[in-house]
C-alpha positions in Angstrom: -71.1 -105.4 19.1 -74.4 -103.7 18.9 -75.9 -101.5 21.6 -79.6 -101.8 22.2 -81.8 -98.8 22.6 -81.6 -98.2 26.3 -77.8 -98.7 26.3 -77.5 -96.0 23.6 -79.6 -93.6 25.7 -77.6 -94.3 28.8 -74.2 -93.8 27.0 -75.3 -90.5 25.4 -76.6 -89.1 28.6 -73.6 -90.2 30.6 -71.2 -88.7 28.1 -73.1 -85.4 27.9 -73.1 -85.2 31.7 -69.4 -85.9 32.0 -68.1 -83.5 29.4 -70.4 -80.6 30.2 -69.6 -78.6 27.0 -65.9 -78.7 27.6 -65.3 -80.6 24.4 -67.5 -81.5 21.4 -69.3 -84.8 21.7 -69.5 -86.6 18.3 -72.1 -89.3 18.0 -72.0 -92.0 15.3 -75.3 -92.9 13.8 -75.0 -96.0 11.5 -78.3 -97.6 10.8 -79.6 -99.9 8.1 -82.0 -97.3 6.7 -82.4 -93.6 6.4 -85.6 -93.7 8.3 -83.9 -95.3 11.3 -80.9 -93.0 11.1 -83.3 -90.0 11.3 -85.1 -91.5 14.2 -81.8 -92.1 16.0 -80.7 -88.5 15.4 -84.0 -87.2 16.8 -83.6 -89.3 19.9 -80.0 -88.2 20.4 -81.2 -84.6 20.2 -84.0 -85.3 22.7 -81.3 -86.8 25.0 -79.3 -83.6 24.9 -77.0 -83.9 21.9 -76.9 -80.7 19.9 -74.3 -81.0 17.1 
């Protein structure tokens, strides 16, 4: 099953809101190219991920 862009954003923001720094949030970035993986990492950071 593959998440589409807005689903990923929604899931990341929801998880960050719920855990509120109580535990580490680990995101998996598995893309078909390095360029897309870097783009996804930058988006995750913009959405509030920090590790």
